[in-house]
DSSP file (Angstrom, degrees, kcal/mol; ACC not computed):
  #  RESIDUE AA STRUCTURE BP1 BP2  ACC     N-H-->O    O-->H-N    N-H-->O    O-->H-N    TCO  KAPPA ALPHA  PHI   PSI    X-CA   Y-CA   Z-CA
    1    1 A M     >        0   0    0      0, 0.0     4,-2.6     0, 0.0     5,-0.2   0.000 360.0 360.0 360.0 -36.8   13.8   26.8   53.4
    2    2 A L  H  >  +     0   0    0      2,-0.2     4,-2.5     1,-0.2     5,-0.1   0.881 360.0  50.3 -66.6 -36.7   15.9   26.1   50.3
    3    3 A W  H  > S+     0   0    0      2,-0.2     4,-2.5     1,-0.2     5,-0.2   0.918 111.2  49.4 -64.3 -42.4   14.3   22.7   49.8
    4    4 A L  H  > S+     0   0    0      1,-0.2     4,-2.1     2,-0.2    -2,-0.2   0.925 112.2  47.5 -61.3 -45.5   10.9   24.3   50.0
    5    5 A K  H  X S+     0   0    0     -4,-2.6     4,-2.4     2,-0.2    -1,-0.2   0.892 110.7  52.7 -63.4 -40.2   11.9   26.9   47.5
    6    6 A A  H  X S+     0   0    0     -4,-2.5     4,-2.4     1,-0.2    -2,-0.2   0.927 110.8  46.0 -62.3 -45.5   13.4   24.2   45.2
    7    7 A F  H  X S+     0   0    0     -4,-2.5     4,-2.3     1,-0.2    -1,-0.2   0.852 110.7  54.1 -68.1 -32.8   10.1   22.2   45.2
    8    8 A H  H  X S+     0   0    0     -4,-2.1     4,-2.3    -5,-0.2    -2,-0.2   0.938 110.0  46.6 -63.0 -46.0    8.1   25.4   44.7
    9    9 A I  H  X S+     0   0    0     -4,-2.4     4,-2.5     2,-0.2    -2,-0.2   0.900 111.0  52.2 -64.1 -41.2   10.2   26.2   41.6
   10   10 A I  H  X S+     0   0    0     -4,-2.4     4,-2.3     1,-0.2    -1,-0.2   0.924 110.6  48.1 -59.9 -44.5    9.9   22.6   40.3
   11   11 A A  H  X S+     0   0    0     -4,-2.3     4,-2.7     1,-0.2    -2,-0.2   0.894 110.2  52.3 -64.0 -39.7    6.1   22.8   40.7
   12   12 A V  H  X S+     0   0    0     -4,-2.3     4,-2.8     2,-0.2     5,-0.2   0.922 109.2  49.6 -61.3 -44.5    6.1   26.2   38.9
   13   13 A V  H  X S+     0   0    0     -4,-2.5     4,-2.3     1,-0.2    -2,-0.2   0.927 112.8  46.7 -61.5 -45.0    8.0   24.7   36.0
   14   14 A C  H  X S+     0   0    0     -4,-2.3     4,-1.9     2,-0.2    -2,-0.2   0.913 113.0  49.3 -63.0 -42.9    5.6   21.7   35.7
   15   15 A W  H  X S+     0   0    0     -4,-2.7     4,-2.7     1,-0.2    -2,-0.2   0.931 112.4  47.0 -63.8 -46.0    2.6   24.0   35.9
   16   16 A F  H  X S+     0   0    0     -4,-2.8     4,-2.2     2,-0.2     5,-0.2   0.875 107.0  57.2 -66.3 -36.0    3.9   26.3   33.3
   17   17 A A  H  X S+     0   0    0     -4,-2.3     4,-2.0    -5,-0.2    -1,-0.2   0.935 112.6  41.8 -57.9 -43.8    4.8   23.4   31.0
   18   18 A A  H  X S+     0   0    0     -4,-1.9     4,-2.8     2,-0.2    -2,-0.2   0.883 110.9  55.5 -70.7 -38.5    1.2   22.3   31.2
   19   19 A L  H  < S+     0   0    0     -4,-2.7    -1,-0.2     1,-0.2    -2,-0.2   0.817 113.9  42.5 -63.8 -29.2   -0.2   25.9   30.8
   20   20 A F  H  X S+     0   0    0     -4,-2.2     4,-0.8    -5,-0.2    -2,-0.2   0.855 118.2  44.3 -80.5 -37.3    1.8   26.2   27.6
   21   21 A Y  H  X S+     0   0    0     -4,-2.0     4,-2.3    -5,-0.2     5,-0.2   0.881 103.4  59.5 -81.9 -39.1    1.0   22.7   26.2
   22   22 A L  H  X S+     0   0    0     -4,-2.8     4,-2.0     1,-0.2    -1,-0.2   0.939 107.4  46.0 -60.5 -48.5   -2.8   22.4   26.9
   23   23 A P  H  > S+     0   0    0      0, 0.0     4,-1.7     0, 0.0    -1,-0.2   0.840 110.0  56.2 -62.6 -29.0   -3.7   25.5   24.8
   24   24 A R  H  X S+     0   0    0     -4,-0.8     4,-1.9     2,-0.2    -2,-0.2   0.898 105.9  50.6 -66.9 -39.0   -1.4   24.2   22.1
   25   25 A L  H  X S+     0   0    0     -4,-2.3     4,-2.9     1,-0.2    -1,-0.2   0.886 106.2  56.1 -62.2 -37.2   -3.4   21.0   22.1
   26   26 A F  H  X S+     0   0    0     -4,-2.0     4,-2.9     2,-0.2    -2,-0.2   0.886 103.5  54.9 -61.2 -37.6   -6.5   23.1   21.8
   27   27 A V  H  X S+     0   0    0     -4,-1.7     4,-1.3     2,-0.2    -2,-0.2   0.963 113.4  40.1 -58.2 -52.2   -5.0   24.6   18.6
   28   28 A Y  H  X S+     0   0    0     -4,-1.9     4,-1.3     1,-0.2    -2,-0.2   0.873 114.5  53.1 -67.3 -37.0   -4.5   21.2   17.0
   29   29 A H  H  < S+     0   0    0     -4,-2.9     3,-0.5     1,-0.2    -1,-0.2   0.922 107.8  50.6 -63.3 -44.2   -7.9   20.0   18.3
   30   30 A A  H  < S+     0   0    0     -4,-2.9    -1,-0.2     1,-0.2    84,-0.2   0.790 112.6  48.3 -64.7 -26.8   -9.7   23.0   16.8
   31   31 A M  H  < S+     0   0    0     -4,-1.3    -1,-0.2    -5,-0.2    -2,-0.2   0.694  89.6 103.8 -84.5 -20.3   -7.9   22.2   13.5
   32   32 A S     <  -     0   0    0     -4,-1.3     3,-0.0    -3,-0.5    -3,-0.0  -0.314  42.5-179.9 -70.4 146.6   -8.7   18.5   13.5
   33   33 A E        +     0   0    0     -2,-0.0     2,-0.3     0, 0.0    -1,-0.1   0.622  55.0  77.1-119.0 -22.7  -11.5   17.3   11.2
   34   34 A D  S  > S-     0   0    0      1,-0.1     4,-2.0     4,-0.0     3,-0.1  -0.684  75.9-128.4 -97.3 150.9  -11.7   13.5   11.8
   35   35 A Q  H  > S+     0   0    0     -2,-0.3     4,-2.5     1,-0.2     5,-0.2   0.832 105.7  59.4 -65.3 -35.0  -13.4   11.9   14.8
   36   36 A T  H  > S+     0   0    0      2,-0.2     4,-2.0     1,-0.2    -1,-0.2   0.935 108.4  44.7 -60.7 -46.5  -10.4    9.7   15.6
   37   37 A S  H  > S+     0   0    0      2,-0.2     4,-2.6     1,-0.2     5,-0.2   0.925 111.9  52.7 -63.0 -45.0   -8.1   12.8   16.0
   38   38 A K  H  X S+     0   0    0     -4,-2.0     4,-2.0     1,-0.2    -2,-0.2   0.911 110.4  47.3 -59.2 -43.1  -10.7   14.6   18.1
   39   39 A E  H  X S+     0   0    0     -4,-2.5     4,-1.8     2,-0.2    -1,-0.2   0.883 110.5  52.4 -66.4 -37.9  -11.1   11.7   20.4
   40   40 A R  H  X S+     0   0    0     -4,-2.0     4,-2.4    -5,-0.2    -2,-0.2   0.918 109.6  49.2 -63.1 -43.8   -7.3   11.4   20.8
   41   41 A F  H  X S+     0   0    0     -4,-2.6     4,-3.1     1,-0.2     5,-0.3   0.889 106.5  56.5 -64.2 -38.3   -7.1   15.1   21.7
   42   42 A K  H  X S+     0   0    0     -4,-2.0     4,-2.2    -5,-0.2    -1,-0.2   0.915 110.0  45.1 -58.4 -43.0   -9.8   14.8   24.3
   43   43 A I  H  X S+     0   0    0     -4,-1.8     4,-2.6     2,-0.2     5,-0.2   0.941 114.4  47.6 -66.2 -47.8   -7.9   12.0   26.0
   44   44 A M  H  X S+     0   0    0     -4,-2.4     4,-2.4     1,-0.2    -2,-0.2   0.922 113.6  47.9 -60.5 -45.2   -4.6   13.9   25.9
   45   45 A E  H  X S+     0   0    0     -4,-3.1     4,-2.6     2,-0.2     5,-0.2   0.918 112.7  48.3 -63.4 -44.6   -6.2   17.1   27.2
   46   46 A R  H  X S+     0   0    0     -4,-2.2     4,-2.8    -5,-0.3     5,-0.4   0.932 113.2  46.9 -62.6 -46.1   -8.0   15.4   30.0
   47   47 A K  H  X S+     0   0    0     -4,-2.6     4,-2.4     1,-0.2     5,-0.5   0.895 114.0  47.9 -65.3 -39.7   -4.9   13.5   31.2
   48   48 A L  H  X>S+     0   0    0     -4,-2.4     5,-3.1    -5,-0.2     4,-1.6   0.936 115.5  44.5 -64.7 -46.2   -2.7   16.7   31.0
   49   49 A Y  I  <>S+     0   0    0     -4,-2.6     5,-2.5    -5,-0.2    -2,-0.2   0.933 125.1  31.1 -66.0 -47.1   -5.2   18.8   32.9
   50   50 A R  I  <5S+     0   0    0     -4,-2.8    -3,-0.2    -5,-0.2    -2,-0.2   0.852 126.1  40.1 -81.0 -35.5   -6.0   16.2   35.6
   51   51 A G  I  <5S+     0   0    0     -4,-2.4    -3,-0.2    -5,-0.4    -2,-0.2   0.763 134.5   3.3 -90.9 -26.1   -2.7   14.4   35.9
   52   52 A I  I  X5S+     0   0    0     -4,-1.6     4,-2.1    -5,-0.5     5,-0.2   0.697 123.8  51.4-123.6 -51.7   -0.1   17.2   35.6
   53   53 A M  I  ><S+     0   0    0     -5,-3.1     4,-2.3     2,-0.2    -4,-0.2   0.937 113.7  39.8 -64.9 -51.6   -1.6   20.7   35.3
   54   54 A T  H  ><S+     0   0    0     -5,-2.5     4,-2.5    -6,-0.3     5,-0.2   0.933 116.4  48.5 -69.6 -45.5   -4.0   20.6   38.3
   55   55 A P  H  > S+     0   0    0      0, 0.0     4,-2.3     0, 0.0    -1,-0.2   0.900 113.1  50.3 -59.8 -36.7   -1.7   18.8   40.8
   56   56 A S  H  X S+     0   0    0     -4,-2.1     4,-2.6     2,-0.2    -2,-0.2   0.923 109.7  49.6 -65.5 -43.2    1.1   21.2   39.8
   57   57 A M  H  X S+     0   0    0     -4,-2.3     4,-2.5     2,-0.2     5,-0.2   0.925 110.8  49.9 -60.8 -43.9   -1.1   24.2   40.4
   58   58 A I  H  X S+     0   0    0     -4,-2.5     4,-2.6     1,-0.2     5,-0.2   0.923 111.4  48.8 -60.8 -44.3   -2.1   22.9   43.8
   59   59 A A  H  X S+     0   0    0     -4,-2.3     4,-2.9    -5,-0.2     5,-0.4   0.906 110.0  52.1 -62.5 -42.0    1.6   22.3   44.7
   60   60 A V  H  X S+     0   0    0     -4,-2.6     4,-2.6   -49,-0.2     5,-0.3   0.939 112.9  44.4 -59.2 -47.7    2.5   25.8   43.6
   61   61 A V  H  X S+     0   0    0     -4,-2.5     4,-2.4     2,-0.2    -2,-0.2   0.925 117.0  44.4 -66.0 -45.2   -0.2   27.4   45.7
   62   62 A I  H  X S+     0   0    0     -4,-2.6     4,-2.4    -5,-0.2    -2,-0.2   0.953 118.3  42.4 -65.4 -49.6    0.6   25.3   48.8
   63   63 A L  H  X S+     0   0    0     -4,-2.9     4,-2.4    -5,-0.2    -2,-0.2   0.896 115.6  49.7 -66.9 -39.0    4.3   25.6   48.6
   64   64 A G  H  X S+     0   0    0     -4,-2.6     4,-2.0    -5,-0.4    -1,-0.2   0.915 111.8  48.5 -64.1 -42.4    4.1   29.3   47.8
   65   65 A G  H  X S+     0   0    0     -4,-2.4     4,-1.6    -5,-0.3    -2,-0.2   0.900 110.0  52.3 -61.8 -41.1    1.8   29.9   50.7
   66   66 A W  H  X S+     0   0    0     -4,-2.4     4,-0.7     1,-0.2    -2,-0.2   0.914 107.6  51.9 -62.0 -43.7    4.1   27.9   52.9
   67   67 A L  H >X S+     0   0    0     -4,-2.4     3,-1.0     1,-0.2     4,-0.5   0.896 106.8  54.1 -59.5 -40.0    7.0   30.1   51.8
   68   68 A L  H >< S+     0   0    0     -4,-2.0     3,-0.9     1,-0.2    -1,-0.2   0.852 101.8  58.6 -63.3 -33.6    5.0   33.2   52.7
   69   69 A T  H 3< S+     0   0    0     -4,-1.6    -1,-0.2     1,-0.2    -2,-0.2   0.679  91.2  71.5 -71.5 -15.3    4.4   31.9   56.2
   70   70 A L  H << S+     0   0    0     -3,-1.0    -1,-0.2    -4,-0.7    -2,-0.2   0.795 124.7   0.8 -71.3 -26.9    8.1   31.8   56.9
   71   71 A N  S <X S+     0   0    0     -3,-0.9     4,-2.3    -4,-0.5     3,-0.5  -0.320  73.9 161.3-156.3  64.1    8.4   35.6   57.0
   72   72 A P  H  > S+     0   0    0      0, 0.0     4,-2.5     0, 0.0     5,-0.2   0.834  73.8  58.3 -63.3 -34.6    5.0   37.2   56.5
   73   73 A S  H  4 S+     0   0    0      2,-0.2     4,-0.3     1,-0.2    -4,-0.0   0.889 112.0  42.2 -65.1 -36.2    5.9   40.6   57.9
   74   74 A Y  H >4 S+     0   0    0     -3,-0.5     3,-1.3     2,-0.2     4,-0.4   0.974 116.9  45.3 -70.0 -55.0    8.6   41.0   55.3
   75   75 A Y  H >< S+     0   0    0     -4,-2.3     3,-1.7     1,-0.3     6,-0.3   0.912 112.4  48.8 -58.8 -46.8    6.8   39.6   52.3
   76   76 A F  T 3< S+     0   0    0     -4,-2.5    -1,-0.3     1,-0.3    -2,-0.2   0.548 104.9  60.0 -77.5  -3.1    3.5   41.5   52.9
   77   77 A S  T <  S+     0   0    0     -3,-1.3     2,-0.4    -4,-0.3    -1,-0.3   0.459  91.4  87.2 -93.4  -2.3    5.4   44.8   53.3
   78   78 A Q    <>  -     0   0    0     -3,-1.7     4,-0.9    -4,-0.4     3,-0.4  -0.832  68.1-150.1-101.9 130.9    6.9   44.4   49.8
   79   79 A G  H  > S+     0   0    0     61,-1.1     4,-1.8    -2,-0.4     3,-0.3   0.851  93.5  62.7 -65.8 -35.2    5.0   45.8   46.8
   80   80 A W  H  > S+     0   0    0      1,-0.2     4,-2.7     2,-0.2    -1,-0.2   0.853  98.5  55.3 -62.0 -34.8    6.4   43.2   44.4
   81   81 A I  H  > S+     0   0    0     -3,-0.4     4,-2.8    -6,-0.3    -1,-0.2   0.870 105.9  51.7 -69.0 -33.8    4.8   40.3   46.3
   82   82 A H  H  X S+     0   0    0     -4,-0.9     4,-1.9    -3,-0.3    -1,-0.2   0.919 112.4  45.7 -66.2 -42.0    1.4   41.8   46.0
   83   83 A A  H  X S+     0   0    0     -4,-1.8     4,-2.1     2,-0.2    -2,-0.2   0.915 113.6  49.8 -65.3 -42.0    1.8   42.2   42.2
   84   84 A K  H  X S+     0   0    0     -4,-2.7     4,-2.3     1,-0.2    -2,-0.2   0.928 110.8  48.6 -62.8 -45.7    3.2   38.6   42.0
   85   85 A L  H  X S+     0   0    0     -4,-2.8     4,-2.2     1,-0.2    -1,-0.2   0.855 108.9  54.0 -64.4 -34.8    0.3   37.2   43.9
   86   86 A A  H  X S+     0   0    0     -4,-1.9     4,-1.9     2,-0.2    -1,-0.2   0.914 110.0  47.3 -63.9 -41.8   -2.2   39.1   41.7
   87   87 A L  H  X S+     0   0    0     -4,-2.1     4,-2.3     2,-0.2    -2,-0.2   0.869 109.3  53.3 -68.3 -35.6   -0.6   37.6   38.7
   88   88 A V  H  X S+     0   0    0     -4,-2.3     4,-2.5     2,-0.2    -1,-0.2   0.901 107.3  52.4 -63.6 -39.5   -0.7   34.1   40.3
   89   89 A A  H  X S+     0   0    0     -4,-2.2     4,-2.2     2,-0.2    -2,-0.2   0.900 108.1  50.8 -62.1 -39.9   -4.4   34.7   40.8
   90   90 A V  H  X S+     0   0    0     -4,-1.9     4,-2.5     2,-0.2    -2,-0.2   0.912 109.9  50.6 -62.4 -42.0   -4.8   35.6   37.1
   91   91 A L  H  X S+     0   0    0     -4,-2.3     4,-2.9     2,-0.2    -2,-0.2   0.888 107.6  52.3 -63.6 -39.3   -2.9   32.3   36.3
   92   92 A V  H  X S+     0   0    0     -4,-2.5     4,-2.3     2,-0.2    -1,-0.2   0.921 110.8  48.3 -62.4 -42.2   -5.2   30.3   38.5
   93   93 A G  H  X S+     0   0    0     -4,-2.2     4,-2.1     2,-0.2    -2,-0.2   0.910 111.3  50.0 -62.0 -42.1   -8.2   31.9   36.7
   94   94 A Y  H  X S+     0   0    0     -4,-2.5     4,-2.4     2,-0.2    -2,-0.2   0.909 108.8  53.9 -60.3 -43.4   -6.5   31.0   33.3
   95   95 A H  H  X S+     0   0    0     -4,-2.9     4,-1.6     1,-0.2    -2,-0.2   0.941 111.0  43.7 -56.4 -51.2   -6.0   27.5   34.6
   96   96 A F  H  X S+     0   0    0     -4,-2.3     4,-1.8     1,-0.2    -1,-0.2   0.824 110.1  55.9 -69.3 -30.0   -9.7   27.1   35.4
   97   97 A H  H  X S+     0   0    0     -4,-2.1     4,-2.6     2,-0.2    -1,-0.2   0.884 104.5  54.1 -66.7 -37.0  -10.7   28.7   32.1
   98   98 A C  H  X S+     0   0    0     -4,-2.4     4,-2.6     1,-0.2    -2,-0.2   0.893 106.2  52.9 -60.3 -38.6   -8.6   26.1   30.4
   99   99 A G  H  X S+     0   0    0     -4,-1.6     4,-1.8     2,-0.2    -2,-0.2   0.889 108.5  49.6 -63.1 -39.0  -10.7   23.5   32.3
  100  100 A Y  H  X S+     0   0    0     -4,-1.8     4,-1.8     2,-0.2    -2,-0.2   0.930 111.9  47.7 -63.6 -45.7  -13.8   25.1   31.0
  101  101 A L  H  X S+     0   0    0     -4,-2.6     4,-2.4     1,-0.2    -2,-0.2   0.884 107.5  56.8 -64.0 -38.0  -12.5   25.0   27.4
  102  102 A L  H  X S+     0   0    0     -4,-2.6     4,-2.8     1,-0.2    -1,-0.2   0.912 106.9  49.1 -57.7 -43.3  -11.5   21.4   27.9
  103  103 A K  H  X S+     0   0    0     -4,-1.8     4,-2.3     2,-0.2    -1,-0.2   0.861 107.2  55.4 -65.9 -35.1  -15.1   20.6   28.7
  104  104 A Q  H  <>S+     0   0    0     -4,-1.8     5,-3.5     2,-0.2     6,-0.6   0.935 112.0  42.9 -61.9 -45.5  -16.3   22.5   25.6
  105  105 A F  H ><5S+     0   0    0     -4,-2.4     3,-1.8     4,-0.2    -2,-0.2   0.922 111.6  55.0 -64.6 -43.7  -14.0   20.3   23.5
  106  106 A R  H 3<5S+     0   0    0     -4,-2.8    -2,-0.2     1,-0.3    -1,-0.2   0.885 112.5  42.6 -56.4 -40.3  -15.1   17.2   25.4
  107  107 A D  T 3<5S-     0   0    0     -4,-2.3    -1,-0.3    -5,-0.1    -2,-0.2   0.284 114.7-115.9 -91.3  10.5  -18.7   17.9   24.7
  108  108 A D  T < 5S+     0   0    0     -3,-1.8    -3,-0.2     1,-0.1    -2,-0.1   0.880  82.7 120.0  56.0  41.8  -18.0   18.9   21.1
  109  109 A K      < +     0   0    0     -5,-3.5    -4,-0.2    -6,-0.2     2,-0.2   0.174  26.7 137.4-119.2  14.9  -19.2   22.4   21.8
  110  110 A N        +     0   0    0     -6,-0.6    -9,-0.0     1,-0.1    -8,-0.0  -0.442  21.5 173.4 -64.9 132.3  -16.0   24.4   20.9
  111  111 A T        +     0   0    0     -2,-0.2     2,-0.3     2,-0.1    -1,-0.1   0.369  47.0  96.8-117.5   0.0  -16.9   27.5   18.9
  112  112 A K        -     0   0    0      1,-0.1     2,-0.1     2,-0.0    -2,-0.0  -0.639  69.0-122.6 -97.7 151.7  -13.5   29.1   18.8
  113  113 A S     >  -     0   0    0     -2,-0.3     4,-1.6     1,-0.1     3,-0.2  -0.352  26.0-108.9 -85.4 166.4  -10.9   28.8   15.9
  114  114 A H  H  > S+     0   0    0      1,-0.2     4,-1.6   -84,-0.2     5,-0.1   0.808 119.7  61.5 -63.3 -28.4   -7.4   27.5   16.1
  115  115 A T  H  > S+     0   0    0      2,-0.2     4,-1.7     1,-0.2    -1,-0.2   0.911 100.6  52.3 -64.5 -42.3   -6.3   31.2   15.6
  116  116 A F  H  > S+     0   0    0      1,-0.2     4,-2.7     2,-0.2     3,-0.3   0.937 109.9  48.9 -56.5 -47.1   -8.0   32.2   18.9
  117  117 A Y  H  X S+     0   0    0     -4,-1.6     4,-2.0     1,-0.2    -1,-0.2   0.794 103.8  60.3 -68.1 -27.7   -6.1   29.4   20.7
  118  118 A R  H  < S+     0   0    0     -4,-1.6     4,-0.3     2,-0.2    -1,-0.2   0.912 112.7  38.1 -63.9 -41.2   -2.8   30.5   19.2
  119  119 A F  H >X S+     0   0    0     -4,-1.7     3,-1.5    -3,-0.3     4,-0.6   0.895 113.4  55.7 -74.3 -40.9   -3.3   33.9   20.8
  120  120 A F  H >< S+     0   0    0     -4,-2.7     3,-0.9     1,-0.3    -2,-0.2   0.848 100.7  61.7 -57.2 -35.5   -4.8   32.4   24.0
  121  121 A N  T 3< S+     0   0    0     -4,-2.0     4,-0.3     1,-0.2    -1,-0.3   0.682  96.9  59.2 -65.8 -20.4   -1.6   30.2   24.2
  122  122 A E  T X> S+     0   0    0     -3,-1.5     4,-1.4    -4,-0.3     3,-0.7   0.694  81.6  82.7 -86.2 -19.4    0.6   33.3   24.6
  123  123 A A  H <X S+     0   0    0     -3,-0.9     4,-1.8    -4,-0.6     3,-0.3   0.895  88.4  51.7 -55.8 -46.8   -1.0   34.8   27.7
  124  124 A P  H 3> S+     0   0    0      0, 0.0     4,-2.8     0, 0.0    -1,-0.2   0.823 103.4  60.5 -63.7 -26.9    0.9   32.6   30.2
  125  125 A V  H <> S+     0   0    0     -3,-0.7     4,-2.2    -4,-0.3    -2,-0.2   0.940 105.7  46.5 -62.3 -46.0    4.2   33.6   28.6
  126  126 A L  H  X S+     0   0    0     -4,-1.4     4,-2.0    -3,-0.3    -1,-0.2   0.899 114.0  47.9 -63.0 -41.0    3.6   37.3   29.4
  127  127 A I  H  X S+     0   0    0     -4,-1.8     4,-2.9     2,-0.2     5,-0.2   0.902 108.7  54.6 -67.9 -39.8    2.7   36.5   32.9
  128  128 A L  H  X S+     0   0    0     -4,-2.8     4,-2.6     2,-0.2     5,-0.3   0.931 107.4  50.0 -58.7 -46.1    5.7   34.2   33.4
  129  129 A V  H  X S+     0   0    0     -4,-2.2     4,-2.2     1,-0.2    -1,-0.2   0.937 113.7  45.5 -57.8 -47.8    8.0   37.1   32.3
  130  130 A A  H  X S+     0   0    0     -4,-2.0     4,-2.6     1,-0.2    -2,-0.2   0.915 112.9  49.5 -63.9 -43.7    6.4   39.4   34.8
  131  131 A V  H  X S+     0   0    0     -4,-2.9     4,-2.6     2,-0.2     5,-0.2   0.912 111.6  48.3 -64.5 -43.0    6.4   37.0   37.7
  132  132 A V  H  X S+     0   0    0     -4,-2.6     4,-2.5    -5,-0.2     5,-0.4   0.923 112.5  48.6 -64.9 -42.8   10.1   36.1   37.2
  133  133 A I  H  X>S+     0   0    0     -4,-2.2     4,-2.1    -5,-0.3     5,-1.2   0.933 113.2  47.9 -61.5 -44.8   11.0   39.7   37.1
  134  134 A L  H  X5S+     0   0    0     -4,-2.6     4,-0.6     1,-0.2    -2,-0.2   0.917 115.8  43.8 -61.9 -43.6    9.0   40.5   40.2
  135  135 A A  H  <5S+     0   0    0     -4,-2.6    -1,-0.2    -5,-0.2    -2,-0.2   0.838 125.7  30.3 -73.6 -33.3   10.5   37.5   42.1
  136  136 A V  H  <5S+     0   0    0     -4,-2.5    -3,-0.2    -5,-0.2    -2,-0.2   0.910 130.3  30.9 -93.7 -48.6   14.1   38.0   41.1
  137  137 A V  H  <5S-     0   0    0     -4,-2.1    -3,-0.2    -5,-0.4    -2,-0.1   0.844  80.1-158.8 -81.0 -34.5   14.5   41.8   40.5
  138  138 A R     << -     0   0    0     -5,-1.2    -4,-0.1    -4,-0.6    -3,-0.1   0.974  11.3-172.4  51.7  62.9   11.9   42.9   43.2
  139  139 A P              0   0    0      0, 0.0    -1,-0.1     0, 0.0    -5,-0.1   0.654 360.0 360.0 -67.4 -16.7   11.5   46.3   41.5
  140  140 A F              0   0    0     -6,-0.2   -61,-1.1   -62,-0.0    -2,-0.1   0.336 360.0 360.0-154.0 360.0    9.3   47.8   44.2
């Protein structure tokens, strides 16, 4: 179980690193004015999303689900796990919304400013704080 938990945490760290970095790339992409920079950002965003972000998310969900199966009667009787899973669902939605935004940039159809992406970039931080508190403190 400890190995499983360790790999779950590693996957979470990788996923969050990508969730923090991709929107930051969107900030710079939205600010770029020359075609060379825009094309470079498209490549970086695609590789991050496909090569790190999505595999990490899949690993988080699979390993987290596996952990839940080890003692489902305990976990599902706890309020904190329901809140945590709801926040994970929000993160999965955020992840796929990042994929949508990536396609907007890819197709040169982005309509949002770099300021929007600066605020958009902060959402996973708030969720991370809540998820860690729920998982460690288990307040309810």
